[in-house]
FIKOLZA-1660 file (N, C-alpha, C; in steps of 0.1 Angstrom, whole numbers, plus 5000, padded with zeros to 4 digits):
% residues 100
   i   px   py   pz ch aa at
   1 5062 5202 5014  A  X  N
   1 5052 5210 5020  A  X CA
   1 5050 5222 5011  A  X  C
   2 5038 5227 5010  A  X  N
   2 5035 5239 5002  A  X CA
   2 5020 5241 5002  A  X  C
   3 5017 5253 4997  A  X  N
   3 5002 5256 4996  A  X CA
   3 4995 5247 4986  A  X  C
   4 4982 5247 4987  A  X  N
   4 4974 5240 4978  A  X CA
   4 4976 5245 4964  A  X  C
   5 4977 5235 4954  A  X  N
   5 4980 5239 4940  A  X CA
   5 4994 5240 4936  A  X  C
   6 5003 5237 4945  A  X  N
   6 5018 5239 4942  A  X CA
   6 5023 5227 4934  A  X  C
   7 5016 5216 4934  A  X  N
   7 5020 5204 4926  A  X CA
   7 5025 5192 4934  A  X  C
   8 5023 5192 4947  A  X  N
   8 5028 5181 4955  A  X CA
   8 5022 5168 4951  A  X  C
   9 5009 5167 4949  A  X  N
   9 5003 5154 4945  A  X CA
   9 5007 5151 4931  A  X  C
  10 5008 5161 4922  A  X  N
  10 5012 5158 4908  A  X CA
  10 5027 5152 4908  A  X  C
  11 5036 5158 4916  A  X  N
  11 5049 5152 4917  A  X CA
  11 5049 5138 4921  A  X  C
  12 5042 5135 4932  A  X  N
  12 5041 5121 4937  A  X CA
  12 5035 5112 4926  A  X  C
  13 5025 5116 4919  A  X  N
  13 5019 5108 4909  A  X CA
  13 5029 5106 4897  A  X  C
  14 5037 5115 4894  A  X  N
  14 5048 5114 4884  A  X CA
  14 5058 5104 4889  A  X  C
  15 5062 5105 4901  A  X  N
  15 5072 5096 4907  A  X CA
  15 5067 5082 4907  A  X  C
  16 5054 5080 4909  A  X  N
  16 5049 5066 4910  A  X CA
  16 5045 5061 4896  A  X  C
  17 5047 5069 4886  A  X  N
  17 5044 5065 4872  A  X CA
  17 5029 5065 4869  A  X  C
  18 5021 5073 4877  A  X  N
  18 5007 5074 4875  A  X CA
  18 5003 5085 4865  A  X  C
  19 5012 5094 4863  A  X  N
  19 5011 5105 4854  A  X CA
  19 5024 5108 4847  A  X  C
  20 5023 5113 4835  A  X  N
  20 5034 5117 4827  A  X CA
  20 5038 5131 4829  A  X  C
  21 5051 5134 4830  A  X  N
  21 5055 5148 4832  A  X CA
  21 5053 5156 4819  A  X  C
  22 5049 5169 4820  A  X  N
  22 5048 5177 4808  A  X CA
  22 5062 5180 4802  A  X  C
  23 5072 5182 4811  A  X  N
  23 5085 5185 4807  A  X CA
  23 5095 5181 4818  A  X  C
  24 5108 5181 4814  A  X  N
  24 5118 5178 4824  A  X CA
  24 5120 5163 4825  A  X  C
  25 5128 5158 4834  A  X  N
  25 5131 5144 4836  A  X CA
  25 5134 5141 4851  A  X  C
  26 5132 5129 4854  A  X  N
  26 5136 5124 4868  A  X CA
  26 5145 5112 4866  A  X  C
  27 5156 5112 4872  A  X  N
  27 5166 5102 4871  A  X CA
  27 5168 5094 4884  A  X  C
  28 5173 5082 4882  A  X  N
  28 5177 5073 4893  A  X CA
  28 5166 5069 4902  A  X  C
  29 5154 5068 4897  A  X  N
  29 5143 5063 4905  A  X CA
  29 5144 5048 4907  A  X  C
  30 5141 5042 4918  A  X  N
  30 5141 5028 4920  A  X CA
  30 5130 5022 4911  A  X  C
  31 5133 5009 4907  A  X  N
  31 5123 5003 4898  A  X CA
  31 5110 4999 4906  A  X  C
  32 5112 4994 4918  A  X  N
  32 5100 4990 4926  A  X CA
  32 5096 5002 4935  A  X  C
  33 5083 5005 4934  A  X  N
  33 5078 5016 4942  A  X CA
  33 5064 5011 4947  A  X  C
  34 5060 5016 4959  A  X  N
  34 5047 5013 4964  A  X CA
  34 5042 5025 4972  A  X  C
  35 5029 5026 4974  A  X  N
  35 5023 5037 4981  A  X CA
  35 5011 5033 4988  A  X  C
  36 5007 5041 4998  A  X  N
  36 4994 5039 5005  A  X CA
  36 4986 5052 5001  A  X  C
  37 4975 5050 4994  A  X  N
  37 4967 5061 4990  A  X CA
  37 4958 5065 5001  A  X  C
  38 4951 5076 5000  A  X  N
  38 4942 5081 5010  A  X CA
  38 4930 5071 5011  A  X  C
  39 4926 5065 5000  A  X  N
  39 4916 5054 5000  A  X CA
  39 4924 5042 5002  A  X  C
  40 4920 5032 5009  A  X  N
  40 4928 5020 5012  A  X CA
  40 4930 5011 4999  A  X  C
  41 4920 5011 4990  A  X  N
  41 4921 5004 4978  A  X CA
  41 4924 4989 4980  A  X  C
  42 4917 4984 4990  A  X  N
  42 4919 4969 4993  A  X CA
  42 4908 4962 4986  A  X  C
  43 4910 4949 4984  A  X  N
  43 4900 4940 4979  A  X CA
  43 4891 4936 4991  A  X  C
  44 4880 4942 4992  A  X  N
  44 4871 4940 5004  A  X CA
  44 4867 4926 5007  A  X  C
  45 4865 4918 4996  A  X  N
  45 4861 4904 4999  A  X CA
  45 4872 4894 5002  A  X  C
  46 4884 4899 5001  A  X  N
  46 4896 4891 5004  A  X CA
  46 4900 4893 5019  A  X  C
  47 4907 4883 5024  A  X  N
  47 4912 4885 5038  A  X CA
  47 4923 4895 5038  A  X  C
  48 4927 4899 5051  A  X  N
  48 4939 4907 5052  A  X CA
  48 4951 4901 5047  A  X  C
  49 4953 4888 5049  A  X  N
  49 4964 4880 5044  A  X CA
  49 4965 4881 5029  A  X  C
  50 4953 4878 5023  A  X  N
  50 4953 4877 5008  A  X CA
  50 4956 4890 5002  A  X  C
  51 4951 4901 5008  A  X  N
  51 4953 4915 5003  A  X CA
  51 4968 4918 5002  A  X  C
  52 4976 4912 5012  A  X  N
  52 4990 4914 5012  A  X CA
  52 4997 4905 5002  A  X  C
  53 4992 4892 5002  A  X  N
  53 4998 4882 4994  A  X CA
  53 4998 4885 4979  A  X  C
  54 4987 4891 4974  A  X  N
  54 4986 4894 4960  A  X CA
  54 4996 4903 4955  A  X  C
  55 5003 4911 4963  A  X  N
  55 5013 4920 4958  A  X CA
  55 5027 4916 4963  A  X  C
  56 5028 4905 4971  A  X  N
  56 5041 4900 4976  A  X CA
  56 5041 4885 4976  A  X  C
  57 5038 4879 4964  A  X  N
  57 5037 4865 4964  A  X CA
  57 5051 4858 4965  A  X  C
  58 5061 4865 4964  A  X  N
  58 5075 4859 4966  A  X CA
  58 5078 4857 4980  A  X  C
  59 5071 4863 4990  A  X  N
  59 5073 4861 5004  A  X CA
  59 5066 4849 5009  A  X  C
  60 5073 4843 5019  A  X  N
  60 5067 4832 5026  A  X CA
  60 5054 4836 5034  A  X  C
  61 5044 4828 5034  A  X  N
  61 5032 4831 5042  A  X CA
  61 5035 4835 5056  A  X  C
  62 5044 4829 5063  A  X  N
  62 5047 4832 5077  A  X CA
  62 5053 4846 5078  A  X  C
  63 5060 4851 5068  A  X  N
  63 5065 4864 5068  A  X CA
  63 5054 4874 5068  A  X  C
  64 5044 4872 5059  A  X  N
  64 5033 4881 5058  A  X CA
  64 5025 4881 5071  A  X  C
  65 5022 4869 5077  A  X  N
  65 5015 4868 5089  A  X CA
  65 5022 4875 5100  A  X  C
  66 5035 4873 5101  A  X  N
  66 5043 4880 5111  A  X CA
  66 5042 4895 5111  A  X  C
  67 5042 4900 5099  A  X  N
  67 5040 4915 5097  A  X CA
  67 5026 4920 5101  A  X  C
  68 5016 4912 5098  A  X  N
  68 5003 4916 5102  A  X CA
  68 5001 4915 5117  A  X  C
  69 5007 4905 5123  A  X  N
  69 5007 4904 5137  A  X CA
  69 5014 4916 5144  A  X  C
  70 5025 4920 5138  A  X  N
  70 5033 4931 5143  A  X CA
  70 5026 4944 5144  A  X  C
  71 5016 4946 5135  A  X  N
  71 5008 4958 5135  A  X CA
  71 4995 4956 5142  A  X  C
  72 4994 4945 5150  A  X  N
  72 4982 4942 5158  A  X CA
  72 4970 4936 5151  A  X  C
  73 4973 4929 5140  A  X  N
  73 4962 4922 5132  A  X CA
  73 4963 4907 5133  A  X  C
  74 4969 4902 5143  A  X  N
  74 4970 4888 5145  A  X CA
  74 4957 4880 5144  A  X  C
  75 4947 4886 5151  A  X  N
  75 4934 4880 5151  A  X CA
  75 4926 4882 5138  A  X  C
  76 4931 4891 5129  A  X  N
  76 4923 4894 5117  A  X CA
  76 4930 4889 5104  A  X  C
  77 4940 4881 5106  A  X  N
  77 4948 4876 5094  A  X CA
  77 4938 4870 5084  A  X  C
  78 4929 4862 5088  A  X  N
  78 4920 4855 5078  A  X CA
  78 4906 4861 5077  A  X  C
  79 4905 4873 5083  A  X  N
  79 4892 4879 5083  A  X CA
  79 4890 4888 5070  A  X  C
  80 4878 4888 5065  A  X  N
  80 4875 4896 5053  A  X CA
  80 4878 4910 5056  A  X  C
  81 4884 4918 5047  A  X  N
  81 4887 4932 5050  A  X CA
  81 4874 4940 5052  A  X  C
  82 4864 4936 5045  A  X  N
  82 4851 4943 5047  A  X CA
  82 4846 4944 5061  A  X  C
  83 4851 4934 5069  A  X  N
  83 4846 4934 5083  A  X CA
  83 4855 4941 5093  A  X  C
  84 4866 4947 5088  A  X  N
  84 4876 4954 5096  A  X CA
  84 4872 4968 5098  A  X  C
  85 4878 4974 5109  A  X  N
  85 4876 4988 5111  A  X CA
  85 4884 4996 5102  A  X  C
  86 4882 5009 5101  A  X  N
  86 4890 5018 5093  A  X CA
  86 4905 5017 5096  A  X  C
  87 4908 5018 5109  A  X  N
  87 4922 5017 5113  A  X CA
  87 4928 5004 5110  A  X  C
  88 4921 4993 5111  A  X  N
  88 4926 4980 5107  A  X CA
  88 4929 4979 5092  A  X  C
  89 4920 4984 5084  A  X  N
  89 4921 4985 5070  A  X CA
  89 4934 4993 5066  A  X  C
  90 4936 5004 5073  A  X  N
  90 4948 5012 5070  A  X CA
  90 4960 5005 5073  A  X  C
  91 4961 4997 5084  A  X  N
  91 4972 4989 5087  A  X CA
  91 4975 4978 5077  A  X  C
  92 4964 4972 5072  A  X  N
  92 4966 4962 5061  A  X CA
  92 4972 4969 5049  A  X  C
  93 4967 4980 5045  A  X  N
  93 4973 4988 5034  A  X CA
  93 4987 4991 5036  A  X  C
  94 4991 4995 5048  A  X  N
  94 5005 4998 5051  A  X CA
  94 5014 4986 5050  A  X  C
  95 5010 4975 5055  A  X  N
  95 5018 4963 5054  A  X CA
  95 5019 4959 5040  A  X  C
  96 5008 4960 5032  A  X  N
  96 5009 4956 5018  A  X CA
  96 5019 4965 5011  A  X  C
  97 5019 4978 5013  A  X  N
  97 5028 4987 5006  A  X CA
  97 5042 4984 5010  A  X  C
  98 5045 4981 5023  A  X  N
  98 5058 4979 5028  A  X CA
  98 5064 4966 5022  A  X  C
  99 5056 4956 5020  A  X  N
  99 5060 4943 5016  A  X CA
  99 5060 4941 5001  A  X  C
 100 5053 4951 4994  A  X  N
 100 5052 4949 4979  A  X CA
 100 5065 4949 4972  A  X  C
% end
């Protein structure tokens, strides 16, 4: 937490590998990282299931479906993301980040 301009977003971007640090170093970061951005960054023409599957192809389909159901998206598993509400899209993005 801090005032605007303190570098909160910059630090997160550096931790995610989206920006290079000007100086200093960060050690012992886990290799695998994921995030949910302010914008959902989903593939709108893909289903909720496919949006998760493309980042977690090592998981069984039933595991992905179970997680989508757990967040109330059981009826929307095969629905195109473009037809989902904003809250439903956010939940797809959260499941995708958690399972990535």
